[in-house]
C-alpha positions as CSV (number, residue, x, y, z in Angstrom):
1,X,19.8,16.0,-10.3
2,X,20.0,14.0,-7.1
3,X,18.5,10.5,-7.1
4,X,15.4,10.0,-5.1
5,X,15.6,7.4,-2.4
6,X,12.6,5.2,-1.8
7,X,11.2,5.3,1.7
8,X,9.2,2.4,3.1
9,X,7.0,2.9,6.1
10,X,6.0,-0.3,8.0
11,X,3.1,-0.1,10.3
12,X,3.4,-3.0,12.7
13,X,0.8,-4.5,15.0
14,X,-2.5,-3.9,13.1
15,X,-5.3,-5.8,14.7
16,X,-6.8,-6.3,11.2
17,X,-4.4,-5.7,8.3
18,X,-7.1,-5.1,5.7
19,X,-9.1,-2.7,7.8
20,X,-6.0,-0.8,8.7
21,X,-5.1,-0.6,5.0
22,X,-8.5,0.9,4.4
23,X,-7.9,3.5,7.1
24,X,-4.5,4.3,5.7
25,X,-6.0,4.8,2.2
26,X,-8.7,7.0,3.6
27,X,-6.1,9.2,5.3
28,X,-3.8,9.5,2.3
29,X,-6.7,10.1,-0.1
30,X,-7.8,12.9,2.2
31,X,-4.3,14.3,2.0
32,X,-4.5,14.3,-1.8
33,X,-2.1,11.4,-2.4
34,X,-2.6,9.1,-5.3
35,X,-1.9,5.5,-4.3
36,X,-1.4,2.3,-6.2
37,X,-2.4,-0.8,-4.2
38,X,-0.6,-3.9,-5.1
39,X,-1.3,-7.6,-4.3
40,X,-0.3,-10.3,-6.7
41,X,-3.1,-12.6,-5.6
42,X,-6.3,-11.7,-7.3
43,X,-8.7,-13.0,-4.7
44,X,-7.4,-11.0,-1.7
45,X,-7.3,-7.9,-3.9
46,X,-11.0,-8.5,-4.9
47,X,-11.9,-8.9,-1.2
48,X,-10.0,-5.7,-0.4
49,X,-11.9,-3.9,-3.2
50,X,-15.2,-5.0,-1.6
51,X,-14.0,-3.9,1.9
52,X,-13.1,-0.4,0.6
53,X,-16.7,0.1,-0.4
54,X,-18.1,-0.5,3.0
55,X,-15.4,-0.4,5.8
56,X,-17.0,2.8,7.2
57,X,-20.6,3.9,6.6
58,X,-19.6,7.5,5.8
59,X,-16.2,6.8,4.1
60,X,-15.8,7.0,0.3
61,X,-12.5,6.1,-1.2
62,X,-12.6,6.4,-5.0
63,X,-10.8,3.4,-6.4
64,X,-10.9,1.1,-9.4
65,X,-8.8,-1.7,-10.8
66,X,-5.8,-0.4,-12.8
67,X,-7.2,-1.8,-16.1
68,X,-10.5,0.1,-15.6
69,X,-11.3,2.8,-18.3
70,X,-11.7,5.3,-15.4
71,X,-8.2,4.6,-13.9
72,X,-6.7,7.8,-15.2
73,X,-9.3,9.9,-13.3
74,X,-9.3,7.8,-10.1
75,X,-6.8,8.5,-7.3
76,X,-6.6,4.9,-5.9
77,X,-5.7,2.0,-8.2
78,X,-5.8,-1.6,-7.3
79,X,-3.6,-4.0,-9.3
80,X,-2.4,-7.6,-9.2
81,X,0.2,-6.7,-11.9
82,X,3.5,-4.9,-11.2
83,X,3.1,-1.3,-12.4
84,X,5.5,1.6,-12.2
85,X,3.9,4.9,-11.3
86,X,4.2,6.0,-14.9
87,X,2.5,2.8,-16.2
88,X,-0.3,3.5,-13.7
89,X,-0.6,7.0,-15.1
90,X,0.2,8.5,-11.7
91,X,3.9,9.6,-11.6
92,X,3.7,10.9,-8.0
93,X,1.7,7.9,-6.7
94,X,2.6,6.1,-3.5
95,X,2.5,2.3,-3.3
96,X,0.5,0.4,-0.7
97,X,1.9,-3.2,-0.8
98,X,-0.6,-5.8,0.4
99,X,1.4,-8.7,-1.0
100,X,3.4,-11.1,1.1
101,X,6.5,-10.3,-0.9
102,X,8.3,-7.1,-1.9
103,X,6.7,-5.7,-5.1
104,X,8.9,-6.1,-8.2
105,X,8.5,-2.5,-9.1
106,X,9.4,-1.1,-5.6
107,X,12.3,1.0,-6.7
108,X,10.1,3.1,-9.0
109,X,8.1,4.5,-6.1
110,X,9.3,7.3,-3.8
111,X,7.1,6.0,-0.9
112,X,5.9,2.5,-0.1
113,X,3.4,1.7,2.7
114,X,3.3,-1.6,4.4
115,X,0.7,-2.7,6.9
116,X,1.6,-5.7,9.2
117,X,-1.0,-7.6,11.2
118,X,-0.2,-8.6,14.8
119,X,0.2,-12.3,14.0
120,X,3.3,-14.4,13.6
121,X,2.9,-15.3,10.0
122,X,2.4,-11.7,8.8
123,X,5.2,-10.4,11.1
124,X,7.6,-13.1,9.7
125,X,6.8,-12.1,6.1
126,X,7.2,-8.4,6.9
127,X,10.6,-9.0,8.4
128,X,11.7,-10.7,5.2
129,X,10.4,-7.7,3.2
130,X,12.1,-5.3,5.6
131,X,15.5,-7.0,5.0
132,X,14.9,-7.0,1.2
133,X,14.1,-3.3,1.2
134,X,17.2,-2.6,3.2
135,X,19.3,-4.6,0.8
136,X,17.9,-2.5,-2.0
137,X,19.2,0.6,-0.2
138,X,15.7,2.0,0.7
139,X,15.1,4.0,3.8
140,X,13.0,1.8,6.1
141,X,11.0,3.2,9.0
142,X,8.9,1.3,11.5
143,X,5.8,2.4,13.3
144,X,4.2,0.6,16.2
145,X,0.4,0.7,15.8
146,X,-0.2,-0.7,19.2
147,X,1.0,2.5,20.7
148,X,-1.1,4.7,18.5
149,X,-4.8,5.4,18.3
150,X,-4.8,6.6,14.7
151,X,-3.0,5.4,11.7
């Protein structure tokens, strides 16, 4: 059986990284994907959780923290802990990385999504992650959000 190569999609130039991440989750949820959202820092993850509940008046993105009793029935999981797709109970899940570093469990996912704000600090951190993903042998693809209207 051939080994599955991880693909990482970087979306550069987001005016607001967190709002763009909400939009990406809405799109992938609508397409039927399960997604694990990782950020090692608990406070930004809690703020993102709150943002998901109200980023659009008509949007509903079902999500819970990975340790919630409803996690197995919820398509979007938020976690500050490194989880493989199997540990998350979602073997086909994609990973949305909101951390400043590469997630420690990156090789376990077939697809990783990265959102990069249009500021120097976020761009610099993303370049480091890009190089690390390339060193791991992942397929890395960049997308310029400034030239797109929709994520």
